[in-house]
C-alpha positions in Angstrom: 54.1 -26.9 -90.1 54.0 -23.1 -89.6 51.7 -20.9 -91.7 51.9 -17.1 -91.9 48.7 -16.7 -90.0 48.9 -12.9 -89.8 49.1 -12.8 -93.6 46.3 -15.3 -94.0 43.9 -13.4 -91.7 44.7 -10.1 -93.4 44.0 -11.6 -96.8 40.6 -13.0 -95.6 39.6 -9.6 -94.1 40.7 -7.4 -97.0 37.5 -7.8 -99.0 35.3 -6.8 -96.1 33.9 -3.3 -95.7 36.3 -1.0 -93.8 34.1 -0.8 -90.6 33.4 -4.5 -90.6 37.1 -5.3 -91.0 38.0 -3.0 -88.1 35.3 -4.4 -85.8 36.5 -8.0 -86.4 40.1 -7.0 -86.0 39.4 -5.4 -82.7 37.2 -8.2 -81.5 39.9 -10.8 -82.2 42.7 -8.7 -80.9 44.6 -8.1 -84.2 45.2 -4.5 -83.2 45.9 -4.5 -79.5 43.9 -6.3 -76.9 40.6 -8.0 -77.7 37.8 -5.5 -77.2 34.2 -5.9 -76.0 31.1 -5.3 -78.0 30.2 -2.4 -75.8 33.6 -0.7 -76.1 33.6 -1.0 -79.9 30.0 0.2 -80.0 30.9 3.4 -78.1 33.6 4.3 -80.5 31.3 3.9 -83.5 28.3 5.4 -81.8 26.2 2.2 -82.2 24.8 -0.4 -79.8 26.6 -3.5 -78.8 24.0 -5.6 -80.4 24.6 -3.8 -83.7 28.3 -4.5 -83.4 27.5 -8.2 -82.8 25.4 -8.3 -85.9 28.1 -6.6 -88.0 30.7 -9.1 -86.7 28.4 -12.1 -87.4 27.5 -10.9 -90.9 31.2 -10.2 -91.7 32.4 -13.6 -90.5 29.7 -15.4 -92.5 30.6 -13.6 -95.7 34.3 -14.5 -95.6 35.3 -16.8 -98.4 37.8 -19.4 -97.1 38.2 -21.5 -100.2 41.6 -20.1 -101.2 43.0 -20.9 -97.7 41.8 -24.6 -97.7 45.3 -26.0 -96.9 45.4 -24.3 -93.5 42.0 -25.5 -92.5 42.9 -29.0 -93.7 46.0 -28.8 -91.5 43.9 -27.8 -88.5 41.6 -30.7 -89.0 44.5 -33.2 -89.6 46.2 -32.0 -86.4 43.0 -32.2 -84.4 42.3 -35.7 -85.7 45.8 -36.8 -84.7 44.9 -35.9 -81.1 41.7 -38.0 -81.2 39.4 -35.5 -82.7 39.2 -33.3 -79.6 41.5 -31.0 -77.7 41.4 -28.5 -74.9 41.3 -25.0 -76.4 44.4 -23.4 -74.9 46.6 -26.4 -75.6 45.3 -26.7 -79.2 46.0 -23.1 -79.9 49.5 -23.3 -78.4 50.2 -26.4 -80.4 49.3 -24.7 -83.7 51.1 -21.4 -83.2 52.1 -18.6 -80.8 49.8 -16.3 -82.9 46.8 -17.5 -80.8 44.4 -14.7 -81.6 44.9 -15.3 -85.3 44.5 -19.0 -85.0 41.4 -18.6 -82.8 39.9 -16.4 -85.6 40.7 -19.0 -88.3 39.3 -21.8 -86.2 36.0 -19.8 -85.9 35.8 -20.1 -89.7 36.6 -23.8 -90.0 33.9 -25.8 -91.7 35.0 -29.0 -90.0 35.9 -28.0 -86.4 33.5 -26.9 -83.7 34.2 -25.1 -80.4 32.6 -26.0 -77.1 32.6 -22.9 -74.9 33.8 -23.1 -71.3 31.1 -23.7 -68.6 31.1 -24.8 -64.9 32.0 -28.4 -65.8 34.1 -28.2 -68.9 37.1 -26.2 -70.2 36.6 -24.7 -73.7 37.7 -27.2 -76.3 37.6 -27.9 -80.0 36.3 -31.1 -81.6 35.8 -32.6 -85.1 32.2 -31.9 -86.1 31.8 -35.6 -86.9 32.3 -36.3 -83.2 29.2 -36.6 -81.1 29.4 -34.0 -78.4 27.0 -36.0 -76.3 29.2 -39.0 -76.5 32.2 -37.0 -75.3 30.1 -36.0 -72.3 29.0 -39.5 -71.7 32.6 -40.8 -71.7 33.5 -38.1 -69.2 30.6 -39.0 -66.9 31.7 -42.7 -67.1 35.2 -41.6 -66.0 33.7 -39.6 -63.1 31.6 -42.5 -62.0 34.6 -44.8 -62.2 36.7 -42.5 -60.0 33.9 -42.0 -57.5 33.7 -45.8 -57.1 37.4 -46.2 -56.8 37.6 -43.3 -54.3 41.3 -43.0 -54.8 43.7 -41.8 -57.4 44.4 -44.2 -60.3 47.1 -44.6 -62.9 46.4 -43.0 -66.3 46.6 -46.4 -68.1 43.8 -47.7 -65.9 41.3 -44.9 -66.7 42.4 -44.9 -70.4 40.4 -48.1 -70.7 37.3 -45.9 -70.3 38.3 -42.6 -71.9 41.2 -41.1 -73.8 43.6 -38.7 -72.1 42.6 -35.8 -74.4 38.9 -36.2 -73.4 39.8 -36.6 -69.8 41.5 -33.2 -69.6 38.3 -31.4 -70.8 36.6 -32.0 -67.4 37.2 -29.5 -64.6 36.4 -32.0 -61.9 39.2 -34.4 -63.0 42.8 -33.6 -62.2 46.3 -35.1 -62.1 48.3 -35.3 -58.9 52.0 -34.4 -59.0 52.9 -38.0 -59.6 50.6 -38.2 -62.7 47.8 -40.2 -61.2 44.2 -39.3 -62.0 41.5 -38.4 -59.5 38.9 -35.9 -58.6 40.0 -32.3 -57.9 38.0 -32.3 -54.7 40.2 -35.1 -53.2 42.9 -34.1 -50.8 45.3 -36.5 -52.5 44.9 -34.7 -55.8 44.7 -31.1 -54.6 46.1 -30.7 -51.1 45.5 -27.2 -49.6 48.1 -25.8 -47.3 50.6 -27.3 -45.0 48.2 -29.5 -43.0 46.9 -31.4 -46.0 50.4 -31.8 -47.4 51.6 -33.1 -44.0 48.6 -35.5 -44.0 49.7 -37.0 -47.3 53.3 -37.3 -46.1 52.2 -39.3 -43.1 50.0 -41.5 -45.3 52.8 -42.2 -47.7 55.5 -42.9 -45.0 53.1 -44.8 -42.8 54.8 -44.1 -39.4 55.1 -41.3 -36.8 57.4 -38.5 -37.7 59.0 -35.5 -36.0 57.6 -32.2 -37.2 61.0 -31.1 -38.5 61.1 -34.3 -40.7 57.6 -33.5 -41.9 58.7 -30.0 -42.9 61.7 -31.3 -44.9 59.6 -34.0 -46.6 56.9 -31.4 -47.6 59.6 -29.1 -49.0 61.0 -32.0 -51.2 57.7 -33.5 -52.2 56.2 -33.4 -55.7 53.4 -31.1 -54.5 55.7 -28.5 -52.9 55.3 -25.0 -54.0 58.7 -23.8 -55.1 57.8 -20.2 -54.3 57.0 -20.9 -50.6 59.4 -21.8 -47.9 58.2 -24.5 -45.5 59.0 -23.4 -42.0 59.5 -26.0 -39.3 57.6 -23.9 -36.7 54.7 -23.5 -39.1 54.4 -27.2 -39.5 54.5 -27.7 -35.7 51.8 -25.1 -35.2 49.5 -26.5 -37.9 49.8 -30.1 -36.8 49.1 -29.4 -33.1 45.8 -27.6 -34.1 44.6 -30.3 -36.5 42.6 -33.2 -35.0 43.9 -35.5 -37.7 47.3 -35.5 -35.9 48.3 -36.7 -32.5 51.4 -35.6 -30.6 52.7 -39.0 -29.5 56.2 -38.1 -28.3 58.6 -35.2 -28.0 57.8 -33.4 -31.2 56.7 -36.6 -32.8 53.3 -36.8 -34.5 51.1 -39.6 -35.8 47.8 -39.9 -37.5 44.8 -40.3 -35.2 43.3 -42.9 -37.7 46.3 -45.2 -36.8 44.8 -45.6 -33.3 47.0 -43.1 -31.5 45.2 -40.9 -28.9 46.1 -37.5 -27.4 46.8 -37.0 -23.7 49.5 -37.9 -21.2 50.4 -41.5 -20.4 48.7 -41.4 -17.0 45.4 -40.3 -18.6 45.6 -43.0 -21.3 46.1 -45.7 -18.6 43.2 -44.2 -16.6 40.9 -44.3 -19.6 41.9 -47.8 -20.5 41.3 -49.2 -17.0 38.0 -47.4 -16.7 36.9 -48.9 -20.0 38.2 -52.4 -19.6 38.4 -52.9 -15.8 41.5 -54.3 -13.9 44.3 -55.4 -16.3 47.7 -56.9 -15.9 50.8 -54.9 -16.5 51.8 -56.5 -19.8 48.4 -55.7 -21.4 48.5 -52.1 -20.2 52.0 -51.7 -21.6 51.1 -53.2 -24.9 48.0 -51.0 -25.3 49.6 -47.8 -24.3 52.6 -48.3 -26.6 50.2 -48.7 -29.5 48.8 -45.2 -28.7 51.9 -43.3 -27.6 55.6 -43.4 -28.4 57.1 -43.6 -25.0 59.6 -45.8 -23.1 58.4 -48.8 -21.3 59.7 -47.4 -18.1 57.5 -44.4 -18.5 54.4 -46.6 -18.4 55.8 -48.5 -15.4 56.5 -45.3 -13.5 53.0 -44.1 -14.0 51.6 -47.4 -12.7 53.5 -46.8 -9.5 51.5 -43.7 -8.8 49.4 -45.0 -5.9 47.3 -41.9 -5.8 45.9 -43.0 -9.1 46.4 -46.7 -9.5 46.3 -49.8 -7.2 46.8 -53.5 -7.7 44.4 -56.3 -6.7 45.4 -59.7 -5.3 45.9 -61.0 -8.8 48.4 -58.3 -9.7 46.0 -56.4 -12.0 45.9 -52.6 -11.9 42.8 -50.5 -11.5 42.0 -46.9 -11.0 42.0 -45.9 -7.3 38.6 -44.0 -7.7 37.0 -47.3 -8.6 38.1 -48.9 -5.3 36.9 -46.0 -3.3 33.5 -46.0 -5.0 
C-alpha cells in the first residue's frame, strides 16, 4: 500500500505556528536537506537549545488521530517482520519518501526507534517488544558464533534468533555465500588480495599456481567487481605473506598444511639434523610432503657429497655431523 506521505505530513503540520512548522520541516528535510539545530538557530537568531525545544513542543502537539490508518499500516508491516526491523530497510520498504516516513514514525504511538550505537544499527521495534530481550537474543547469537568459531548456515542460527533481529547487530555479518559469522572473521570479511587468496586455498584444499589463484579470486563471490585482480599482484602478495609457501615453480601452498619454505637441499639438511640418519625412501616421502618437486630432484640433492654422505646401512646424514 502506498500513501501520499507528503500530503499527510503537510496536513499534520498545517495547524502548527509558522516558525514551528518551518523548523520541523527543515529538521526532517522536507525543504531541502536535513538541517542541524545550530544552523536553524542561526537563521532565526536563537540558540540551538531553543530550536530543540520548539521542535519537541511542536511534535508533541501534533494530533495524529485523523491519520490513524497510516500508523496502523506501519505497525502491521512491522509486525509482519517480527516486530523489529533495521531502520534503513524499514524506511525503504514503506516508501521512497524516507524523510516523510521517518517523520511519521517519530509520531507513532506504537513504534519505537532504537538509535544507532557502537554495537547496533538504528532500528524500529513494536513498543510491546522488550528491548532488553532483543539484546539478550543477539548476545546469545554472538556467544553461539564465538563457540562455533566458523560461519554457519542461516537456518542453524535461526534456532536462536530471527533473521530480522540478527541484522541489527554490527558484529554479525553475512559472507558472500549467505553464511552467518562475526565481521572480524577473515572468512566473513576478507581484506585485500592476501585474505581472499587464503580463502581460495582453504576452499580448494591443494597447492595452486599464483595465476590460478588470481583467476579464482576474480570469479569468487567476494570479488570486487570494480577492481581488476592482477596476476603479478597476487604473486607479490603471496610471496610476502608467511601464511603461504612457494612449493614449486609459481606454485604456492598453505604453511598450515605442513609445507615449508626453502630449497630442497635445505629441507633435507634440516630433516637429517632433526631426525639423524635416514634411508632414502623416508627422506623422499618427507620432502615430497613439504615441496612439490620431482623425485629425481630429491635424489640429485642426496648425491651432493659435499653436503650428504651414506653410512654402512645406506642411510643418509649431513656431512658436517660426520666431521664433528
